[in-house]
N, CA, C, O and the ligand as a Tripos MOL2 file, in Angstrom:
@<TRIPOS>MOLECULE
protein
  249   247    63     0     0
PROTEIN
NO_CHARGES

@<TRIPOS>ATOM
      1 N          68.9940 -164.1370   74.3610 N.3       1 MET1
      2 CA         68.6350 -164.0260   75.8120 C.3       1 MET1
      3 C          67.4970 -165.0320   76.1920 C.2       1 MET1
      4 O          66.6210 -165.2880   75.3660 O.2       1 MET1
      5 N          67.5010 -165.5460   77.3080 N.am      2 PRO2
      6 CA         66.5390 -166.6980   77.4930 C.3       2 PRO2
      7 C          65.3420 -165.9920   78.1480 C.2       2 PRO2
      8 O          65.1500 -166.0350   79.3640 O.2       2 PRO2
      9 N          64.4700 -165.2770   77.1990 N.am      3 ILE3
     10 CA         63.3890 -164.6690   77.5950 C.3       3 ILE3
     11 C          62.0330 -165.5220   77.2850 C.2       3 ILE3
     12 O          61.8110 -165.9040   76.1360 O.2       3 ILE3
     13 N          61.2210 -165.7760   78.2560 N.am      4 PHE4
     14 CA         60.0420 -166.4740   78.0230 C.3       4 PHE4
     15 C          58.7880 -165.6720   78.1800 C.2       4 PHE4
     16 O          58.7910 -164.6160   78.8130 O.2       4 PHE4
     17 N          57.7510 -166.1430   77.6310 N.am      5 ASP5
     18 CA         56.5430 -165.7170   77.9610 C.3       5 ASP5
     19 C          55.7330 -166.2250   79.2100 C.2       5 ASP5
     20 O          55.7970 -167.4220   79.4870 O.2       5 ASP5
     21 N          55.1470 -165.5660   79.8020 N.am      6 PHE6
     22 CA         54.5190 -165.8870   81.0360 C.3       6 PHE6
     23 C          53.0090 -165.3040   81.0640 C.2       6 PHE6
     24 O          52.6270 -164.2630   80.5300 O.2       6 PHE6
     25 N          52.3510 -166.0970   81.7110 N.am      7 VAL7
     26 CA         50.7810 -165.4790   81.9110 C.3       7 VAL7
     27 C          50.3730 -165.8890   83.3150 C.2       7 VAL7
     28 O          50.4850 -167.0130   83.8050 O.2       7 VAL7
     29 N          49.8160 -164.6460   83.9590 N.am      8 CYS8
     30 CA         49.6190 -164.7270   85.1440 C.3       8 CYS8
     31 C          48.3150 -165.6140   85.3740 C.2       8 CYS8
     32 O          47.3380 -165.5180   84.6320 O.2       8 CYS8
     33 N          48.3770 -166.5190   86.5050 N.am      9 SER9
     34 CA         47.1380 -167.3010   86.8050 C.3       9 SER9
     35 C          46.0020 -166.5510   87.3830 C.2       9 SER9
     36 O          44.8220 -166.9000   87.3360 O.2       9 SER9
     37 N          46.5550 -165.3160   88.0200 N.am     10 GLU10
     38 CA         45.3750 -164.6640   88.9310 C.3      10 GLU10
     39 C          44.7630 -163.7570   87.9470 C.2      10 GLU10
     40 O          43.5430 -163.8560   87.8140 O.2      10 GLU10
     41 N          45.4490 -162.8130   87.1690 N.am     11 CYS11
     42 CA         44.7670 -161.8350   86.4720 C.3      11 CYS11
     43 C          45.0820 -162.1620   84.9910 C.2      11 CYS11
     44 O          44.7190 -161.2990   84.1920 O.2      11 CYS11
     45 N          45.6370 -163.1550   84.5340 N.am     12 ASP12
     46 CA         45.7140 -163.3470   83.1210 C.3      12 ASP12
     47 C          46.6540 -162.2070   82.3340 C.2      12 ASP12
     48 O          46.5370 -161.8020   81.1770 O.2      12 ASP12
     49 N          47.5460 -161.8610   83.2740 N.am     13 LYS13
     50 CA         48.4660 -160.8520   82.5180 C.3      13 LYS13
     51 C          49.5460 -161.6770   81.8220 C.2      13 LYS13
     52 O          50.0810 -162.6830   82.2900 O.2      13 LYS13
     53 N          49.7740 -161.1520   80.7250 N.am     14 GLU14
     54 CA         50.7820 -161.7280   79.7930 C.3      14 GLU14
     55 C          51.9080 -160.5070   79.8740 C.2      14 GLU14
     56 O          51.7530 -159.2880   79.8050 O.2      14 GLU14
     57 N          53.0790 -161.3030   80.0450 N.am     15 PHE15
     58 CA         54.3340 -160.5270   80.0050 C.3      15 PHE15
     59 C          55.5870 -161.5740   79.6700 C.2      15 PHE15
     60 O          55.5200 -162.8000   79.5780 O.2      15 PHE15
     61 N          56.6300 -160.7990   79.5310 N.am     16 GLU16
     62 CA         58.0030 -161.4460   79.2790 C.3      16 GLU16
     63 C          58.9750 -161.2390   80.2910 C.2      16 GLU16
     64 O          59.0630 -160.1260   80.8080 O.2      16 GLU16
     65 N          59.7160 -162.1680   80.6370 N.am     17 ASP17
     66 CA         60.5140 -162.1320   81.8050 C.3      17 ASP17
     67 C          61.8690 -162.6810   81.3070 C.2      17 ASP17
     68 O          61.8490 -163.4310   80.3320 O.2      17 ASP17
     69 N          62.9600 -162.3910   81.8540 N.am     18 LEU18
     70 CA         64.2030 -162.9000   81.5460 C.3      18 LEU18
     71 C          64.4200 -164.0920   82.5610 C.2      18 LEU18
     72 O          64.3230 -163.8520   83.7650 O.2      18 LEU18
     73 N          64.6830 -165.2460   82.1640 N.am     19 VAL19
     74 CA         64.8680 -166.2390   82.9690 C.3      19 VAL19
     75 C          66.1790 -167.0100   82.7610 C.2      19 VAL19
     76 O          66.5950 -167.5790   81.7520 O.2      19 VAL19
     77 N          66.7550 -166.8700   84.0600 N.am     20 LEU20
     78 CA         68.2740 -167.5010   83.9400 C.3      20 LEU20
     79 C          68.1510 -168.9510   84.2430 C.2      20 LEU20
     80 O          68.7020 -169.8380   83.5930 O.2      20 LEU20
     81 N          67.3970 -169.1220   85.2640 N.am     21 ARG21
     82 CA         67.2610 -170.6130   85.3960 C.3      21 ARG21
     83 C          65.9820 -171.3780   85.0730 C.2      21 ARG21
     84 O          64.9340 -170.8300   85.4150 O.2      21 ARG21
     85 N          65.9220 -172.3610   84.5670 N.am     22 PRO22
     86 CA         64.7490 -173.0040   84.0310 C.3      22 PRO22
     87 C          63.5240 -173.3000   85.2010 C.2      22 PRO22
     88 O          62.3030 -173.2610   85.0500 O.2      22 PRO22
     89 N          64.1820 -173.5530   86.1960 N.am     23 ASP23
     90 CA         63.2400 -173.8140   87.5380 C.3      23 ASP23
     91 C          62.8690 -172.5450   88.3600 C.2      23 ASP23
     92 O          62.3800 -172.5940   89.4890 O.2      23 ASP23
     93 N          63.1290 -171.4980   87.7320 N.am     24 GLU24
     94 CA         62.9430 -170.1990   88.5470 C.3      24 GLU24
     95 C          61.5390 -169.7690   88.4160 C.2      24 GLU24
     96 O          61.0580 -169.7790   87.2830 O.2      24 GLU24
     97 N          60.8640 -169.4210   89.3400 N.am     25 GLU25
     98 CA         59.5620 -169.2130   89.6070 C.3      25 GLU25
     99 C          59.2770 -167.5650   89.4610 C.2      25 GLU25
    100 O          59.6640 -166.7130   90.2620 O.2      25 GLU25
    101 N          58.6070 -167.3620   88.4020 N.am     26 VAL26
    102 CA         58.3950 -165.8860   88.1820 C.3      26 VAL26
    103 C          57.0540 -165.3350   88.6890 C.2      26 VAL26
    104 O          55.9980 -165.8690   88.3500 O.2      26 VAL26
    105 N          57.0940 -164.2750   89.4940 N.am     27 LYS27
    106 CA         55.9100 -163.7340   89.8790 C.3      27 LYS27
    107 C          55.3190 -162.6160   88.9200 C.2      27 LYS27
    108 O          56.0300 -161.9570   88.1610 O.2      27 LYS27
    109 N          54.1010 -162.4870   89.0190 N.am     28 CYS28
    110 CA         53.3490 -161.4850   88.1570 C.3      28 CYS28
    111 C          53.7330 -160.1660   88.5990 C.2      28 CYS28
    112 O          53.6800 -159.9020   89.8000 O.2      28 CYS28
    113 N          54.1390 -159.2520   87.7000 N.am     29 PRO29
    114 CA         54.5060 -157.9340   88.0770 C.3      29 PRO29
    115 C          53.4650 -156.9400   88.4690 C.2      29 PRO29
    116 O          53.6710 -155.8880   89.0740 O.2      29 PRO29
    117 N          52.3380 -157.3990   88.0550 N.am     30 THR30
    118 CA         51.0080 -156.6790   88.3650 C.3      30 THR30
    119 C          50.5060 -157.0950   89.7370 C.2      30 THR30
    120 O          50.4660 -156.2250   90.6070 O.2      30 THR30
    121 N          50.1410 -158.2600   90.0060 N.am     31 CYS31
    122 CA         49.4920 -158.7060   91.3700 C.3      31 CYS31
    123 C          50.3540 -159.5470   92.0660 C.2      31 CYS31
    124 O          50.0510 -159.9310   93.1960 O.2      31 CYS31
    125 N          51.4580 -159.8990   91.4920 N.am     32 GLY32
    126 CA         52.3930 -160.7070   92.3030 C.3      32 GLY32
    127 C          52.0460 -162.2200   92.4530 C.2      32 GLY32
    128 O          52.6230 -162.9840   93.2270 O.2      32 GLY32
    129 N          50.9530 -162.5730   91.5480 N.am     33 GLY33
    130 CA         50.3940 -163.9340   91.7190 C.3      33 GLY33
    131 C          51.3970 -164.9860   90.8990 C.2      33 GLY33
    132 O          52.4440 -164.7020   90.3170 O.2      33 GLY33
    133 N          50.8510 -166.0920   91.0110 N.am     34 ARG34
    134 CA         51.6900 -167.1100   90.4420 C.3      34 ARG34
    135 C          51.5050 -167.1700   88.8550 C.2      34 ARG34
    136 O          50.3760 -167.0200   88.3880 O.2      34 ARG34
    137 N          52.5420 -167.3760   88.0720 N.am     35 THR35
    138 CA         52.5080 -167.5160   86.6620 C.3      35 THR35
    139 C          52.9200 -168.6740   86.0440 C.2      35 THR35
    140 O          53.6020 -169.4950   86.6560 O.2      35 THR35
    141 N          52.5730 -168.8370   84.8700 N.am     36 ARG36
    142 CA         52.9660 -170.1450   84.3710 C.3      36 ARG36
    143 C          53.5700 -169.7540   82.9930 C.2      36 ARG36
    144 O          53.2220 -168.6970   82.4680 O.2      36 ARG36
    145 N          54.5810 -170.6880   82.3160 N.am     37 LYS37
    146 CA         55.0280 -170.3240   81.0370 C.3      37 LYS37
    147 C          54.2170 -170.6190   79.9860 C.2      37 LYS37
    148 O          53.5540 -171.6560   80.0160 O.2      37 LYS37
    149 N          54.1600 -169.8270   79.0040 N.am     38 ARG38
    150 CA         53.4640 -170.1080   77.7320 C.3      38 ARG38
    151 C          54.3480 -170.7850   76.8450 C.2      38 ARG38
    152 O          55.4580 -170.3870   76.4900 O.2      38 ARG38
    153 N          53.7270 -171.9230   76.4880 N.am     39 MET39
    154 CA         54.3930 -172.8920   75.3970 C.3      39 MET39
    155 C          54.0180 -172.6050   74.0000 C.2      39 MET39
    156 O          52.8400 -172.7020   73.6550 O.2      39 MET39
    157 N          54.9190 -172.2690   73.1960 N.am     40 SER40
    158 CA         54.4330 -172.3010   71.7400 C.3      40 SER40
    159 C          53.7490 -173.4000   71.2830 C.2      40 SER40
    160 O          53.9180 -174.5100   71.7880 O.2      40 SER40
    161 N          52.9390 -173.1810   70.3080 N.am     41 ALA41
    162 CA         51.9580 -174.3770   69.8000 C.3      41 ALA41
    163 C          51.3190 -175.1300   71.0160 C.2      41 ALA41
    164 O          51.1930 -176.3540   70.9900 O.2      41 ALA41
    165 N          51.0450 -174.6110   71.7430 N.am     42 PHE42
    166 CA         50.3480 -175.1960   73.0760 C.3      42 PHE42
    167 C          48.8160 -175.8410   72.6720 C.2      42 PHE42
    168 O          47.8230 -175.1320   72.5100 O.2      42 PHE42
    169 N          48.8260 -177.1320   72.5590 N.am     43 ALA43
    170 CA         47.5000 -177.8860   72.2510 C.3      43 ALA43
    171 C          46.8620 -178.3340   73.4670 C.2      43 ALA43
    172 O          47.3600 -179.2050   74.1790 O.2      43 ALA43
    173 N          45.8390 -177.7930   73.7010 N.am     44 ALA44
    174 CA         44.9710 -178.0510   75.0100 C.3      44 ALA44
    175 C          43.8290 -179.0610   74.4280 C.2      44 ALA44
    176 O          43.1350 -178.8130   73.4430 O.2      44 ALA44
    177 N          43.7680 -180.1450   75.1520 N.am     45 PRO45
    178 CA         42.8730 -181.1920   74.8020 C.3      45 PRO45
    179 C          41.4070 -180.6870   74.8780 C.2      45 PRO45
    180 O          40.5010 -181.1860   74.2110 O.2      45 PRO45
    181 N          41.2500 -179.6750   75.7310 N.am     46 GLY46
    182 CA         39.8170 -178.8870   75.9350 C.3      46 GLY46
    183 C          39.2600 -179.4680   77.0640 C.2      46 GLY46
    184 O          39.4130 -180.6540   77.3570 O.2      46 GLY46
    185 N          38.5740 -178.6090   77.7490 N.am     47 SER47
    186 CA         37.8980 -179.0320   78.9420 C.3      47 SER47
    187 C          36.5840 -179.1790   78.9360 C.2      47 SER47
    188 O          35.8360 -178.3690   78.3870 O.2      47 SER47
    189 N          36.1630 -180.2870   79.5840 N.am     48 GLY48
    190 CA         34.7240 -180.5650   79.3920 C.3      48 GLY48
    191 C          33.9920 -180.3650   80.6380 C.2      48 GLY48
    192 O          34.4480 -180.5090   81.7720 O.2      48 GLY48
    193 N          32.8540 -180.0300   80.3240 N.am     49 GLY49
    194 CA         32.0400 -179.4900   81.4850 C.3      49 GLY49
    195 C          31.1060 -180.7770   82.0000 C.2      49 GLY49
    196 O          30.6230 -181.5390   81.1620 O.2      49 GLY49
    197 N          30.9110 -180.9460   83.2380 N.am     50 HIS50
    198 CA         29.9170 -181.9370   83.5670 C.3      50 HIS50
    199 C          28.4870 -181.4770   83.8680 C.2      50 HIS50
    200 O          28.3160 -180.5450   84.6530 O.2      50 HIS50
    201 N          27.5430 -182.0360   83.3300 N.am     51 THR51
    202 CA         26.1350 -181.6130   83.7200 C.3      51 THR51
    203 C          25.4150 -182.3840   84.7920 C.2      51 THR51
    204 O          25.3480 -183.6100   84.7000 O.2      51 THR51
    205 N          25.0540 -181.9570   85.4640 N.am     52 ALA52
    206 CA         24.2830 -182.6670   86.5250 C.3      52 ALA52
    207 C          22.6360 -182.9360   86.1350 C.2      52 ALA52
    208 O          21.8630 -182.0020   85.9190 O.2      52 ALA52
    209 N          22.3060 -184.1350   86.0910 N.am     53 PRO53
    210 CA         20.8500 -184.3120   85.7280 C.3      53 PRO53
    211 C          19.9860 -183.8450   86.7730 C.2      53 PRO53
    212 O          19.8270 -184.4140   87.8530 O.2      53 PRO53
    213 N          19.4020 -182.7160   86.3770 N.am     54 ALA54
    214 CA         18.3270 -182.0590   87.1410 C.3      54 ALA54
    215 C          17.0520 -182.7700   87.0590 C.2      54 ALA54
    216 O          16.2770 -182.5140   86.1370 O.2      54 ALA54
    217 N          16.7590 -183.6830   87.9910 N.am     55 GLY55
    218 CA         15.5250 -184.4090   87.8820 C.3      55 GLY55
    219 C          14.9740 -184.6030   89.2160 C.2      55 GLY55
    220 O          15.6870 -184.3290   90.1810 O.2      55 GLY55
    221 N          13.8710 -185.0140   89.3760 N.am     56 GLY56
    222 CA         13.1660 -185.3130   90.7920 C.3      56 GLY56
    223 C          11.8100 -185.2750   90.6010 C.2      56 GLY56
    224 O          11.2230 -184.5790   89.7720 O.2      56 GLY56
    225 N          11.2410 -186.1730   91.5260 N.am     57 CYS57
    226 CA          9.7670 -186.1570   91.2990 C.3      57 CYS57
    227 C           9.2210 -184.9610   92.2220 C.2      57 CYS57
    228 O           9.8010 -184.5510   93.2280 O.2      57 CYS57
    229 N           8.1160 -184.5140   91.7560 N.am     58 GLY58
    230 CA          7.4200 -183.5330   92.4050 C.3      58 GLY58
    231 C           6.7730 -183.8920   93.7680 C.2      58 GLY58
    232 O           6.8460 -185.0590   94.1540 O.2      58 GLY58
    233 N           6.1910 -183.0270   94.4610 N.am     59 PRO59
    234 CA          5.5310 -183.2170   95.5380 C.3      59 PRO59
    235 C           4.2890 -184.0020   95.1170 C.2      59 PRO59
    236 O           3.3180 -183.3800   94.6860 O.2      59 PRO59
    237 N           4.2620 -185.4760   95.2300 N.am     60 GLY60
    238 CA          3.1020 -186.0270   94.9160 C.3      60 GLY60
    239 C           2.1430 -186.3190   96.1270 C.2      60 GLY60
    240 O           2.5100 -186.6430   97.2570 O.2      60 GLY60
    241 N           0.7560 -186.1360   95.6620 N.am     61 GLY61
    242 CA         -0.2890 -186.2920   96.7640 C.3      61 GLY61
    243 C          -0.5420 -187.6760   96.9380 C.2      61 GLY61
    244 O          -0.5970 -188.3940   95.9390 O.2      61 GLY61
    245 N          -0.7010 -188.1340   98.0440 N.am     62 GLY62
    246 CA         -0.9310 -189.4640   98.1790 C.3      62 GLY62
    247 C          -2.4100 -189.8490   98.5670 C.2      62 GLY62
    248 O          -2.7220 -191.0310   98.7140 O.2      62 GLY62
    249 ZN         48.7940 -161.1640   87.9810 Zn       63 ZN63
@<TRIPOS>BOND
     1     1     2 1
     2     2     3 1
     3     3     4 2
     4     3     5 am
     5     5     6 1
     6     6     7 1
     7     7     8 2
     8     7     9 am
     9     9    10 1
    10    10    11 1
    11    11    12 2
    12    11    13 am
    13    13    14 1
    14    14    15 1
    15    15    16 2
    16    15    17 am
    17    17    18 1
    18    18    19 1
    19    19    20 2
    20    19    21 am
    21    21    22 1
    22    22    23 1
    23    23    24 2
    24    23    25 am
    25    25    26 1
    26    26    27 1
    27    27    28 2
    28    27    29 am
    29    29    30 1
    30    30    31 1
    31    31    32 2
    32    31    33 am
    33    33    34 1
    34    34    35 1
    35    35    36 2
    36    35    37 am
    37    37    38 1
    38    38    39 1
    39    39    40 2
    40    39    41 am
    41    41    42 1
    42    42    43 1
    43    43    44 2
    44    43    45 am
    45    45    46 1
    46    46    47 1
    47    47    48 2
    48    47    49 am
    49    49    50 1
    50    50    51 1
    51    51    52 2
    52    51    53 am
    53    53    54 1
    54    54    55 1
    55    55    56 2
    56    55    57 am
    57    57    58 1
    58    58    59 1
    59    59    60 2
    60    59    61 am
    61    61    62 1
    62    62    63 1
    63    63    64 2
    64    63    65 am
    65    65    66 1
    66    66    67 1
    67    67    68 2
    68    67    69 am
    69    69    70 1
    70    70    71 1
    71    71    72 2
    72    71    73 am
    73    73    74 1
    74    74    75 1
    75    75    76 2
    76    75    77 am
    77    77    78 1
    78    78    79 1
    79    79    80 2
    80    79    81 am
    81    81    82 1
    82    82    83 1
    83    83    84 2
    84    83    85 am
    85    85    86 1
    86    86    87 1
    87    87    88 2
    88    87    89 am
    89    89    90 1
    90    90    91 1
    91    91    92 2
    92    91    93 am
    93    93    94 1
    94    94    95 1
    95    95    96 2
    96    95    97 am
    97    97    98 1
    98    98    99 1
    99    99   100 2
   100    99   101 am
   101   101   102 1
   102   102   103 1
   103   103   104 2
   104   103   105 am
   105   105   106 1
   106   106   107 1
   107   107   108 2
   108   107   109 am
   109   109   110 1
   110   110   111 1
   111   111   112 2
   112   111   113 am
   113   113   114 1
   114   114   115 1
   115   115   116 2
   116   115   117 am
   117   117   118 1
   118   118   119 1
   119   119   120 2
   120   119   121 am
   121   121   122 1
   122   122   123 1
   123   123   124 2
   124   123   125 am
   125   125   126 1
   126   126   127 1
   127   127   128 2
   128   127   129 am
   129   129   130 1
   130   130   131 1
   131   131   132 2
   132   131   133 am
   133   133   134 1
   134   134   135 1
   135   135   136 2
   136   135   137 am
   137   137   138 1
   138   138   139 1
   139   139   140 2
   140   139   141 am
   141   141   142 1
   142   142   143 1
   143   143   144 2
   144   143   145 am
   145   145   146 1
   146   146   147 1
   147   147   148 2
   148   147   149 am
   149   149   150 1
   150   150   151 1
   151   151   152 2
   152   151   153 am
   153   153   154 1
   154   154   155 1
   155   155   156 2
   156   155   157 am
   157   157   158 1
   158   158   159 1
   159   159   160 2
   160   159   161 am
   161   161   162 1
   162   162   163 1
   163   163   164 2
   164   163   165 am
   165   165   166 1
   166   166   167 1
   167   167   168 2
   168   167   169 am
   169   169   170 1
   170   170   171 1
   171   171   172 2
   172   171   173 am
   173   173   174 1
   174   174   175 1
   175   175   176 2
   176   175   177 am
   177   177   178 1
   178   178   179 1
   179   179   180 2
   180   179   181 am
   181   181   182 1
   182   182   183 1
   183   183   184 2
   184   183   185 am
   185   185   186 1
   186   186   187 1
   187   187   188 2
   188   187   189 am
   189   189   190 1
   190   190   191 1
   191   191   192 2
   192   191   193 am
   193   193   194 1
   194   194   195 1
   195   195   196 2
   196   195   197 am
   197   197   198 1
   198   198   199 1
   199   199   200 2
   200   199   201 am
   201   201   202 1
   202   202   203 1
   203   203   204 2
   204   203   205 am
   205   205   206 1
   206   206   207 1
   207   207   208 2
   208   207   209 am
   209   209   210 1
   210   210   211 1
   211   211   212 2
   212   211   213 am
   213   213   214 1
   214   214   215 1
   215   215   216 2
   216   215   217 am
   217   217   218 1
   218   218   219 1
   219   219   220 2
   220   219   221 am
   221   221   222 1
   222   222   223 1
   223   223   224 2
   224   223   225 am
   225   225   226 1
   226   226   227 1
   227   227   228 2
   228   227   229 am
   229   229   230 1
   230   230   231 1
   231   231   232 2
   232   231   233 am
   233   233   234 1
   234   234   235 1
   235   235   236 2
   236   235   237 am
   237   237   238 1
   238   238   239 1
   239   239   240 2
   240   239   241 am
   241   241   242 1
   242   242   243 1
   243   243   244 2
   244   243   245 am
   245   245   246 1
   246   246   247 1
   247   247   248 2
@<TRIPOS>SUBSTRUCTURE
     1 MET1         2 RESIDUE 1 A MET
     2 PRO2         6 RESIDUE 1 A PRO
     3 ILE3        10 RESIDUE 1 A ILE
     4 PHE4        14 RESIDUE 1 A PHE
     5 ASP5        18 RESIDUE 1 A ASP
     6 PHE6        22 RESIDUE 1 A PHE
     7 VAL7        26 RESIDUE 1 A VAL
     8 CYS8        30 RESIDUE 1 A CYS
     9 SER9        34 RESIDUE 1 A SER
    10 GLU10       38 RESIDUE 1 A GLU
    11 CYS11       42 RESIDUE 1 A CYS
    12 ASP12       46 RESIDUE 1 A ASP
    13 LYS13       50 RESIDUE 1 A LYS
    14 GLU14       54 RESIDUE 1 A GLU
    15 PHE15       58 RESIDUE 1 A PHE
    16 GLU16       62 RESIDUE 1 A GLU
    17 ASP17       66 RESIDUE 1 A ASP
    18 LEU18       70 RESIDUE 1 A LEU
    19 VAL19       74 RESIDUE 1 A VAL
    20 LEU20       78 RESIDUE 1 A LEU
    21 ARG21       82 RESIDUE 1 A ARG
    22 PRO22       86 RESIDUE 1 A PRO
    23 ASP23       90 RESIDUE 1 A ASP
    24 GLU24       94 RESIDUE 1 A GLU
    25 GLU25       98 RESIDUE 1 A GLU
    26 VAL26      102 RESIDUE 1 A VAL
    27 LYS27      106 RESIDUE 1 A LYS
    28 CYS28      110 RESIDUE 1 A CYS
    29 PRO29      114 RESIDUE 1 A PRO
    30 THR30      118 RESIDUE 1 A THR
    31 CYS31      122 RESIDUE 1 A CYS
    32 GLY32      126 RESIDUE 1 A GLY
    33 GLY33      130 RESIDUE 1 A GLY
    34 ARG34      134 RESIDUE 1 A ARG
    35 THR35      138 RESIDUE 1 A THR
    36 ARG36      142 RESIDUE 1 A ARG
    37 LYS37      146 RESIDUE 1 A LYS
    38 ARG38      150 RESIDUE 1 A ARG
    39 MET39      154 RESIDUE 1 A MET
    40 SER40      158 RESIDUE 1 A SER
    41 ALA41      162 RESIDUE 1 A ALA
    42 PHE42      166 RESIDUE 1 A PHE
    43 ALA43      170 RESIDUE 1 A ALA
    44 ALA44      174 RESIDUE 1 A ALA
    45 PRO45      178 RESIDUE 1 A PRO
    46 GLY46      182 RESIDUE 1 A GLY
    47 SER47      186 RESIDUE 1 A SER
    48 GLY48      190 RESIDUE 1 A GLY
    49 GLY49      194 RESIDUE 1 A GLY
    50 HIS50      198 RESIDUE 1 A HIS
    51 THR51      202 RESIDUE 1 A THR
    52 ALA52      206 RESIDUE 1 A ALA
    53 PRO53      210 RESIDUE 1 A PRO
    54 ALA54      214 RESIDUE 1 A ALA
    55 GLY55      218 RESIDUE 1 A GLY
    56 GLY56      222 RESIDUE 1 A GLY
    57 CYS57      226 RESIDUE 1 A CYS
    58 GLY58      230 RESIDUE 1 A GLY
    59 PRO59      234 RESIDUE 1 A PRO
    60 GLY60      238 RESIDUE 1 A GLY
    61 GLY61      242 RESIDUE 1 A GLY
    62 GLY62      246 RESIDUE 1 A GLY
    63 ZN63       249 GROUP 0 **** ****
């Protein structure tokens, strides 16, 4: 049976659901939020964080 693994984007709830159509949207059974399919051997490139250069001149007396 076409059962896929899903993970909720709202509460990160992992569950399985029977999907008859490939373009069918599955709602989270817990919170009813949007979910995304879990792909096998999913390789994420990794998310990088940006850091802001905290700098600035102090209150200089003139
Ligand atoms: Zn959820």
